[in-house]
Short mmCIF file of the C-alpha atoms (twelve columns), coordinates in Angstrom:
data_MODEL
# 
_entry.id   MODEL 
# 
loop_
_atom_site.group_PDB 
_atom_site.id 
_atom_site.type_symbol 
_atom_site.label_atom_id 
_atom_site.label_alt_id 
_atom_site.label_comp_id 
_atom_site.label_asym_id 
_atom_site.label_seq_id 
_atom_site.Cartn_x 
_atom_site.Cartn_y 
_atom_site.Cartn_z 
_atom_site.pdbx_PDB_model_num 
ATOM 1  C CA . UNK A 1  -15.092 16.790 -14.474 1 
ATOM 2  C CA . UNK A 2  -11.409 17.453 -13.861 1 
ATOM 3  C CA . UNK A 3  -10.413 19.688 -10.974 1 
ATOM 4  C CA . UNK A 4  -8.917  22.434 -13.169 1 
ATOM 5  C CA . UNK A 5  -12.070 22.451 -15.307 1 
ATOM 6  C CA . UNK A 6  -14.188 22.750 -12.150 1 
ATOM 7  C CA . UNK A 7  -12.100 25.697 -10.939 1 
ATOM 8  C CA . UNK A 8  -12.485 27.392 -14.329 1 
ATOM 9  C CA . UNK A 9  -16.255 27.023 -14.125 1 
ATOM 10 C CA . UNK A 10 -16.293 28.242 -10.523 1 
ATOM 11 C CA . UNK A 11 -14.288 31.299 -11.586 1 
ATOM 12 C CA . UNK A 12 -16.732 31.957 -14.440 1 
ATOM 13 C CA . UNK A 13 -19.626 31.611 -12.000 1 
ATOM 14 C CA . UNK A 14 -18.067 34.161 -9.658  1 
ATOM 15 C CA . UNK A 15 -17.637 36.622 -12.545 1 
ATOM 16 C CA . UNK A 16 -21.274 36.141 -13.610 1 
ATOM 17 C CA . UNK A 17 -22.468 36.622 -10.034 1 
ATOM 18 C CA . UNK A 18 -20.372 39.784 -9.678  1 
ATOM 19 C CA . UNK A 19 -22.155 41.360 -12.657 1 
ATOM 20 C CA . UNK A 20 -25.558 39.827 -11.788 1 
ATOM 21 C CA . UNK A 21 -25.726 37.987 -15.107 1 
ATOM 22 C CA . UNK A 22 -26.311 34.346 -14.190 1 
ATOM 23 C CA . UNK A 23 -29.936 34.058 -15.209 1 
ATOM 24 C CA . UNK A 24 -32.059 31.356 -13.635 1 
ATOM 25 C CA . UNK A 25 -30.394 28.241 -12.229 1 
ATOM 26 C CA . UNK A 26 -31.340 26.474 -15.466 1 
ATOM 27 C CA . UNK A 27 -29.766 29.263 -17.555 1 
ATOM 28 C CA . UNK A 28 -26.689 29.241 -15.346 1 
ATOM 29 C CA . UNK A 29 -26.286 25.508 -15.852 1 
ATOM 30 C CA . UNK A 30 -26.297 26.046 -19.616 1 
ATOM 31 C CA . UNK A 31 -23.735 28.858 -19.358 1 
ATOM 32 C CA . UNK A 32 -21.429 26.644 -17.298 1 
ATOM 33 C CA . UNK A 33 -22.183 23.483 -19.296 1 
ATOM 34 C CA . UNK A 34 -23.152 21.551 -16.161 1 
ATOM 35 C CA . UNK A 35 -26.358 20.122 -14.745 1 
ATOM 36 C CA . UNK A 36 -28.722 22.411 -12.868 1 
ATOM 37 C CA . UNK A 37 -27.933 20.525 -9.649  1 
ATOM 38 C CA . UNK A 38 -24.196 21.041 -10.150 1 
ATOM 39 C CA . UNK A 39 -24.759 24.752 -10.793 1 
ATOM 40 C CA . UNK A 40 -26.653 25.013 -7.498  1 
ATOM 41 C CA . UNK A 41 -23.869 23.149 -5.672  1 
ATOM 42 C CA . UNK A 42 -21.332 25.555 -7.154  1 
ATOM 43 C CA . UNK A 43 -23.341 28.515 -5.842  1 
ATOM 44 C CA . UNK A 44 -23.350 26.823 -2.425  1 
ATOM 45 C CA . UNK A 45 -19.568 26.459 -2.692  1 
ATOM 46 C CA . UNK A 46 -19.241 30.241 -3.162  1 
ATOM 47 C CA . UNK A 47 -21.478 30.772 -0.131  1 
ATOM 48 C CA . UNK A 48 -19.360 28.327 1.862   1 
ATOM 49 C CA . UNK A 49 -16.356 30.539 1.117   1 
ATOM 50 C CA . UNK A 50 -18.155 33.526 2.673   1 
ATOM 51 C CA . UNK A 51 -19.373 35.127 -0.567  1 
ATOM 52 C CA . UNK A 52 -22.877 36.483 0.195   1 
ATOM 53 C CA . UNK A 53 -24.600 35.129 -2.932  1 
ATOM 54 C CA . UNK A 54 -28.381 35.485 -3.137  1 
ATOM 55 C CA . UNK A 55 -30.907 34.915 -5.899  1 
ATOM 56 C CA . UNK A 56 -32.724 38.095 -6.902  1 
ATOM 57 C CA . UNK A 57 -36.112 37.164 -8.369  1 
ATOM 58 C CA . UNK A 58 -36.669 40.674 -9.756  1 
ATOM 59 C CA . UNK A 59 -33.698 40.419 -12.086 1 
ATOM 60 C CA . UNK A 60 -33.745 36.599 -12.297 1 
ATOM 61 C CA . UNK A 61 -30.079 36.269 -11.389 1 
ATOM 62 C CA . UNK A 62 -27.734 35.409 -8.556  1 
ATOM 63 C CA . UNK A 63 -25.927 38.445 -7.197  1 
ATOM 64 C CA . UNK A 64 -23.764 39.575 -4.307  1 
ATOM 65 C CA . UNK A 65 -25.904 40.720 -1.386  1 
ATOM 66 C CA . UNK A 66 -25.224 44.349 -0.503  1 
# 
């Protein structure tokens, strides 16, 4: 995957997380057109950049921790 494509997907991920609309990691991977493992690594990348991303099992989505 090219760097600019990766950044686009990371930006899309951040938008989905902000509105708590990622779905499960498997669903997220489909939305981003990446593997499930890559989707999880991208979530870790957001966390690495100090974004408090957590998975909420009640709504089955990643979200920003309040």
